[in-house]
Each structure stands twice: as C-alpha cells, then as structure tokens.
C-alpha positions in Angstrom: -26.0 48.2 40.5 -23.4 49.1 43.1 -21.8 52.6 43.1 -19.0 51.2 41.0 -21.4 50.0 38.3 -21.0 46.3 39.1 -24.0 44.0 39.2 -25.5 43.5 42.7 -26.9 39.9 42.7 -29.5 38.8 45.2 -29.4 35.1 46.1 -32.3 33.2 47.6 -32.0 29.9 49.4 -34.8 27.8 51.0 -34.0 24.2 50.1 -34.2 22.8 53.7 -34.7 24.6 57.0 -32.7 27.8 56.5 -34.1 30.8 54.8 -31.3 32.8 53.3 -30.8 36.0 51.3 -27.5 37.3 50.2 -26.1 40.1 48.0 -22.9 39.7 46.1 -21.1 41.9 43.7 -17.9 41.0 41.8 -17.2 38.1 44.1 -17.6 40.2 47.3 -20.3 39.5 49.8 -22.1 42.8 50.5 -24.6 41.5 53.0 -26.9 38.7 54.1 -29.8 37.6 56.2 -30.4 34.1 57.5 -33.2 32.5 59.5 -33.4 28.9 60.7 -36.3 26.8 61.7 -34.0 24.1 63.2 -35.5 24.5 66.7 -39.0 23.8 65.3 -37.8 20.4 64.1 -35.9 19.3 67.2 -38.8 17.4 68.7 -39.0 15.3 65.6 -35.3 14.5 65.3 -35.2 15.8 61.6 -36.7 18.3 59.2 -40.5 18.2 58.7 -41.2 19.6 55.2 -44.5 21.3 56.1 -43.0 23.0 59.1 -40.0 24.1 57.1 -42.2 25.5 54.4 -44.4 27.5 56.8 -41.3 28.9 58.5 -40.0 30.0 55.1 -43.2 31.8 54.4 -42.9 33.6 57.7 -39.2 34.5 57.3 -39.0 35.5 53.7 -39.8 39.3 54.0 -37.9 40.1 57.3 -34.9 38.1 56.2 -34.8 39.9 52.9 -35.0 43.2 54.7 -32.1 42.2 57.0 -29.9 41.3 53.9 -30.6 44.5 52.1 -29.9 46.6 55.2 -26.8 44.6 55.9 -25.6 45.4 52.3 -26.4 49.0 52.7 -28.3 49.2 49.5 -31.8 49.7 48.4 -34.0 47.0 46.7 -33.9 49.0 43.6 -30.1 48.6 43.5 -30.5 44.8 42.9 -29.5 44.0 39.3 -30.1 40.3 39.1 -31.7 37.6 41.1 -30.5 34.0 41.7 -32.5 31.3 43.5 -32.0 27.6 44.4 -34.4 25.8 42.2 -33.2 22.3 43.2 -32.5 20.0 44.8 -34.2 20.1 48.2 -37.5 19.6 50.0 -40.2 20.3 47.3 -42.4 22.4 49.6 -39.4 24.4 50.8 -37.8 25.0 47.4 -41.2 26.2 46.1 -41.4 29.0 48.7 -37.9 30.4 47.9 -38.5 30.2 44.2 -41.9 32.0 44.4 -40.2 34.7 46.5 -37.4 35.1 43.9 -39.8 35.2 41.1 -41.9 37.9 42.8 -38.8 40.0 43.5 -37.4 39.6 39.9 -40.8 40.3 38.4 -41.5 43.4 40.6 -38.0 44.9 39.9 -38.0 43.8 36.2 -34.6 42.0 36.8 -33.2 38.8 35.2 -33.7 35.5 37.2 -31.3 32.6 37.4 -32.3 29.1 38.7 -29.2 27.5 40.2 -28.2 24.2 41.7 -28.0 24.1 45.4 -24.7 22.1 45.5 -23.1 24.5 43.1 -23.9 27.2 45.7 -21.9 25.3 48.4 -18.9 25.2 46.0 -19.3 28.9 45.1 -19.4 29.8 48.9 -15.6 29.2 49.0 -15.0 31.9 46.4 -16.4 34.5 48.9 -13.6 33.6 51.3 -10.6 32.5 49.1 -11.4 34.1 45.7 -11.8 32.4 42.3 -11.6 28.6 42.2 -8.5 27.2 40.6 -8.6 26.0 37.0 -9.2 22.4 38.1 -10.0 21.1 41.7 -11.6 18.4 43.6 -14.7 19.5 45.7 -16.0 17.3 48.6 -19.5 18.3 49.5 -20.6 17.0 52.9 -24.0 18.1 54.2 -27.2 16.7 55.7 -28.5 15.5 52.4 -25.4 15.0 50.2 -21.9 13.5 50.3 -20.3 13.8 46.9 -16.9 14.1 45.4 -16.8 16.3 42.3 -14.2 17.2 39.8 -14.7 21.0 39.0 -13.3 23.3 36.5 -14.9 26.7 35.8 -17.9 26.4 38.0 -20.4 28.0 35.7 -18.8 27.4 32.2 -17.7 23.7 32.6 -19.7 20.6 33.2 -19.4 19.3 36.8 -18.2 15.8 36.9 -19.6 13.5 39.7 -16.8 11.1 40.8 -18.9 9.6 43.5 -21.8 9.8 46.0 -23.1 8.1 49.1 -25.0 4.9 48.6 -27.3 5.5 51.6 -27.1 8.1 54.4 -25.3 11.3 53.8 -22.6 12.2 56.3 -24.8 14.8 58.0 -27.8 12.5 58.2 -25.7 9.9 59.8 -24.6 12.5 62.4 -28.3 13.4 63.0 -29.3 9.7 63.5 -26.4 8.9 65.8 -27.0 12.0 67.8 -30.6 10.8 68.3 -29.4 7.4 69.3 -27.1 9.0 72.0 -29.8 11.3 73.2 -27.9 14.5 72.1 -30.6 16.2 70.2 -31.0 17.8 66.8 -29.2 19.0 64.7 -26.8 16.1 65.2 -23.6 17.6 63.7 -22.9 20.3 66.4 -24.3 18.1 69.2 -21.9 15.2 68.3 -18.9 17.6 68.0 -19.6 19.0 71.4 -19.9 15.6 73.0 -16.8 14.4 71.2 -14.6 17.0 72.7 -14.7 15.2 76.0 -14.3 11.7 74.4 -11.5 9.4 73.2 -11.8 8.6 69.4 -9.9 5.4 69.8 -12.2 3.8 72.4 -14.4 2.1 69.8 -13.2 0.7 66.5 -16.2 1.5 64.3 -16.2 0.5 60.6 -14.8 2.6 57.8 -16.9 1.5 54.9 -16.0 1.4 51.2 -12.2 1.5 51.7 -11.3 -2.0 50.5 -9.2 -2.2 47.3 -12.1 -3.5 45.2 -14.7 -0.9 46.5 -15.7 2.0 44.3 -13.0 4.5 45.1 -15.2 7.6 45.6 -18.4 6.0 46.8 -19.5 6.4 50.5 -21.7 4.4 52.8 -22.5 5.4 56.4 -25.5 3.2 57.2 -23.3 0.4 58.5 -21.4 2.8 60.8 -24.7 4.0 62.1 -25.9 0.4 62.8 -22.6 -0.4 64.5 -23.1 2.5 66.9 -26.7 1.4 67.6 -25.5 -2.2 68.4 -22.8 -0.9 70.6 -25.3 1.2 72.6 -27.8 -1.7 72.7 -25.2 -4.1 73.9 -24.1 -1.8 76.7 -27.7 -1.2 77.8 -28.5 -4.8 77.9 -25.5 -5.6 80.1 -26.6 -2.8 82.4 -23.4 -0.9 81.8 -23.2 2.9 81.4 -23.0 4.3 77.8 -19.9 6.4 77.4 -21.7 9.0 75.1 -18.5 11.2 74.7 -16.3 8.3 73.6 -18.9 6.9 71.3 -19.4 10.4 69.8 -15.6 10.9 69.3 -15.2 7.4 67.9 -18.1 7.8 65.4 -17.0 11.3 64.3 -13.4 10.0 63.7 -14.8 7.1 61.5 -16.7 9.6 59.3 -13.8 12.0 59.0 -11.3 9.2 58.2 -13.4 8.0 55.2 -14.2 11.6 54.0 -10.6 12.7 54.0 -9.1 9.5 52.6 -11.4 9.4 49.6 -11.1 13.1 48.9 -7.4 13.0 48.9 -7.5 9.9 46.7 -9.4 11.9 44.1 -7.0 14.8 44.2 -4.0 12.5 43.7 -5.6 10.4 41.0 -6.5 13.5 38.9 -3.0 14.9 39.5 -4.4 18.1 41.0 -3.2 20.1 43.9 -6.3 21.7 45.4 -9.0 20.2 47.6 -12.1 22.2 48.5 -14.4 21.0 51.3 -17.8 22.6 51.6 -21.3 21.9 53.0 -22.7 21.9 56.5 -20.5 19.1 57.8 -17.4 21.2 56.6 -18.0 23.3 59.7 -16.9 20.2 61.8 -13.7 21.0 63.7 -12.3 17.5 63.6 -12.8 17.3 59.9 -11.2 20.6 59.3 -8.2 19.6 61.5 -7.6 16.1 60.0 -8.1 17.5 56.4 -5.5 20.2 57.1 -3.1 17.8 58.6 -3.3 15.3 55.7 -3.3 17.9 53.0 -0.2 19.6 54.4 1.6 16.2 54.5 0.8 15.6 50.8 1.5 19.1 49.6 -2.2 19.7 48.8 -3.8 23.2 49.1 -6.9 22.9 51.3 -9.7 25.4 51.0 -12.6 25.4 53.3 -15.1 28.3 53.8 -15.6 29.7 57.3 -18.3 27.8 59.3 -20.8 30.6 58.7 -20.6 30.0 55.0 -20.7 26.2 55.2 -24.3 25.8 56.2 -27.1 26.7 53.8 -27.2 30.4 53.1 -28.3 33.0 50.5 -24.8 34.3 50.0 -23.6 31.1 48.3 -26.5 31.3 45.9 -25.8 35.0 45.2 -22.2 33.9 44.6 -23.3 31.5 41.8 -25.6 34.1 40.3 -22.7 36.6 40.4 -20.5 34.1 38.5 -23.2 33.4 35.9 -23.8 37.2 35.3 -20.1 37.8 34.8 -19.7 34.8 32.5 -22.5 36.2 30.3 -24.9 33.2 30.9 -28.5 33.7 29.8 -31.1 34.1 32.5 -33.4 31.3 33.2 -36.5 33.6 33.3 -39.7 33.4 35.2 -40.6 30.0 33.7 -37.9 28.2 35.7 -39.5 25.4 37.7 -38.6 23.8 41.0 -36.7 20.6 40.5 -36.4 18.9 44.0 -34.5 16.0 42.7 -32.1 18.0 40.4 -29.0 16.1 39.5 -25.8 18.2 39.5 -24.4 18.6 35.9 -23.9 22.4 36.0 -24.4 25.4 38.1 -27.5 26.7 36.3 -30.5 24.4 36.1 -32.1 24.0 32.8 -35.8 24.7 32.1 -37.9 21.7 32.7 -39.8 20.6 29.6 
C-alpha cells in the first residue's frame, strides 16, 4: 500500500520482446522498468520466440528492481499483482506469468491475469485520466490492428468491430522495412526514412475502403506486395530505388486507412472520442493526420505519449489498478497462459 492507503498494483508484461514492470496506484504511474531484446532479433528481421524468452528470463529481476526503485517503494508495499496472461508468444508469456506468480505467492498478494490489448487501452488512462463512458479504441501494434467499442474497460464487455485479415499494421512496417533494407524494428526505421520522402510519389493501394467492404476490417498484405513489386520493377530496370519516397508513400497509405476506418466507427456509433494505442500509435504521421481529421470532425483524440504506446508493465498495472478499484475477484495462482486469447474483457478467465 502507498502512504495514502491506496493499493499499489504491480504490472508484469512479457508478451513479445519487451520485459516490463510498472507500479500504479489510483490511476497514477508510480514507477516502471523496461528492457527490450529488439536488438537481438534485428539479424532475423523479426522476433524469435526462443531468444525473447531467454531475454525475459535474464531481464526479470533487474527490471523489477528498477521499477520498484523508480516508484520509491519496497517490494512489501505491493498490494496486488497483474500480469499479461495472453495473447502473445507462448514462451514469452510463460516467463512473465511465472515471475508474477512467484512475486504474488512470495508476498501473499492477489494475482490478476489480464488481456494484453486491454493493457494498451488502459495505458491512455495514465496520461489522460479515466476513459469516457463510451469510446472507440483503435489498437495498432506489431501483432494487432483492431477497432473496438469500449465502455467501462473492466466492467463492460469489449466489442470487437473489426480486425485485420492478414498482416497487422506493425507487421507490415517490419516487412516493408526489410524490403527497403532499413532494418528492424520497422516502424521507427520507416518513419525516419519517410521524413526525407514525398508521400505522393507512389500511389499505393488503400485496401478495404470500397463501399461493399467490411467497414472496420483491415488488410495490409496487398500494400506490402505493391511495395515489393515497385522495388522489384525499379531494380530490374536498373533504376535507383527512392527509399525515402517509398517509405513515405507506404506510411501514408497505412495511416490513411487506419484513420478513415477509426473515424467511421466513431461517427457510426454517434460517439465523440477516439483513442489510438499500441506501438504504431507512436508514429508521428499517424498522430498528426489523426489529430487533423479529428479536429475537423469535432472528435476528441486521445493518444498516450510514445513511451506508453509500446509494450510496457505500466499499462498492465493500469488494468490491474482498475480491476482492484472495481472490486473484481482475483484470478489466483491457477491462471494459465493463453497465447491466443480473444479480447472479450480486460481480465482473462481461468482456462478449464
């Protein structure tokens, strides 16, 4: 407990290549620690599960210590523990879950298993306060691109309006970055290259925007293929590949689709708030275009600062804090990893 008597919730995140611990009390971030193994995956152009799991094992104790020291508390001050129990890479999720169980058991504290994507939505509360009564949440990350209708994040069911049929937006960034020789992770690499490029140079496809297409469904594989064909055509003709222009044109195509579909959801549901979260929400062009379009439509836009967009323990602690304050029953030590967990609510059920 904090000095005020409020719960101090520890959040644990290990679903991909970041090892995150965060401490939240009454909606306020007390401190956090974060370690990334991204550099170890760079040679492979994507995350290797076994490497990620080993990196989590090595990072768990020092990262926990950093978070506790950053919060200025003792381990014994932790009142509850929350952990990502899905979805994510199976080997990676298991490491964080085992760590959280060990901490909860050793301290004799309640344990909550939470959904990784609910964590991304909760991250915004650490910056902008409680979510509105109803809102649309666009989650854009390396593994997910989803439009959600959200009420009370921990009390109400979360309604999936649409997902991607193939590559997630972040995955498309990684693949195009590899095509252009820009390295991994692709999001920051594409964004840096795009700063020097002209987004109107190439007219890449904006998929799933025709009147008869599913209104909130995404597809990025065709866009990725169009970029690959453009590069191949230029190379066969012996012409230089304008990397910056291709990066900017690709980035703009992704952003146009994301923003258009998200705004469509807000308008169709007669709402006035759009929340964009996930790793790709750190993208400067996405933030700028979304802000411009939302301002023109009279829609409030909420996006966490870039540091809270990528996977981190703070967002999981934020979900745990909301669950504790709502009076939700703990999951207990029997909670199992669910690497393919579907998002129906913030807290994951016990697997039977």
